[in-house]
N, C-alpha and C positions, 0 to 999 in steps of 0.2 A: 206333438200337435194337439192331442186331446187335453193334456194338462194346460197348455196355453189357452185353449178354448174355454176350459172351466175357469181359469183365472180371469180371462176377459169377461166371462158372464158374471162372475161374482163381483168383479170390479165395476162393471157397467150397470148391472141390474140388481145386485145384491146389496148387502150392508157395507161392503168394502168399496170405497171410492178412491179414485185416482187423486193423488195429492196435487196441490196447486203447482208445486215446483216441477213435477213430472209433466203436467199439462203445459206449463210455460216452456219447458225444454222441447216438448213435442211441437209447439207452435214455432219455436225458433228453427227446429229441424225442417219443418214444412216450408217455412219462408226461405231458408237456404236452398232447399231442393228446388223450389220454384225459380229462384235466381239463377241457379246453374242451368236449369232447363231453358230459361229465357235467353241466357247469354250464349250457351254452347249447343242448344238444340239436342240434348241428350240427358238421360237419367243419370244422376250422380250415384256413385257407389256409396255404401255405408261408411267405408273407411275414408272416402273423400269428404263426406259430410262431417264426420267426426273431426277430421283434420281442420276443416274450415272453421268449425265451431269451437275447437280446442277442448273437445270432450272425449272421454273414453268411448270406444266402439260399443261396449255393452250399454252405456247410458243412452246412446242414440237408438239402439235397437229397442231397448225398454220403452223409451219415449214414443217411438213409432208404433209399438205394439199397444201402448196405452190408448191411442186415439183411433186404432183400427176398428172397424165395425166387425163384430163376430160373424163367422160364417156358419151356416147351418150344416150339420153333418149330412143332411139329405138334399143339399143344394146341388143341382146338376152341374157337372164339370165339363162333360162332353156328351154330345148326342149325334149319332150318325143316321138318324131316321128311325132307329129302333128304340129300345129302352135306354134312357139316359144313364150315363155313368155318374155316380154321386161321390161325394167326399167319403162317405161311409164305405163304399165299395173299395176305395183305395186304402182304407185303414184296416180292413179285415185281416185278422191274424189266424192263418190256417193251422198254426202249430198249437194254439191254445183254444180249441173249440170245446163245446160242452162234452162232445163224445170223447175227446182226448182226456178231459178231467175224469170222466167216468171210468175210462180204461186205466188211468193212472191209479185211481182209488181201488179198482178191482185188482190190479197187479200188486199194489201195496198189501192189500188184505191177503192175497194168495201167498205172497212171500212171508208174511207174518205167520201163516199157518204151518210153515215148514219147521222142521226141528232146528235148533240152534246150529248144529253141525252142518246141515244142508245150507242154511243161510250163510254160514261162514265160507263154505266151499264156493257158492255162487258169487259171494262178494269178492273173494280172492280171484276167481276166474274172470268175472266180468267188470267189476269196479276197478280192481288193481291190475287186470290184464296178465295175470300169471298163467303159466302153462299148467297142465295137469301134473306134470312131474314136480314142478316147483310147489304146487299146492300139497302134493303128497308128502314131500319132504318137510314142509312147514307143519302139517298136521300130524305126521308120523304114521301114515298109512300107505298102502301101495297105490301106484298110478291107476291100476285096474279098479280099485275100490273108489277112488275119486271119480273115475269115469262112470261107474255104476251109480254112485250117489248123485252125481250131477245130472245124469240122464233121468233118474227117478224124480228128482226135484223139479226138473223142467216139465216132466209129464204131469206132476201134481199141479203146477202152476197153470199149465194149459187146460187141465180139467177144471180147475177152480174158476178160470175166467171164461170158460166156454168156448175155447178154440180147439 
């Protein structure tokens, strides 16, 4: 949705302009849409418009997007008497917040501060999903040593990121 809005902004307000052929297609799509609405008292589907005009579905969607007015990210979508819900509220990505980026960087730095052996053990355990016994066999040490090194590495990481 954001990419579409940026494309629309650049197309409508920037140096990029909608080609005449796309605008002509959009005009034909709108005319067809109005005809269906007048004849059948219902909104036609995109597939129906594409079929009536003999155009690919993607061309119809592209043409309709080309003539749509852009929507502000801060335009209210819903209001129940309190603070209105905006488009931006619906786009929020809770997985990629500034705090998450900072935690990711801190975790990366903490892992980089470990010895190569500790990094390998953690990689085998958590990235590859191997058991301590499997890691021990692969590295050539005992399971108890893997457990001790893993525990020490996790403590180091926790100390480094402040948890």
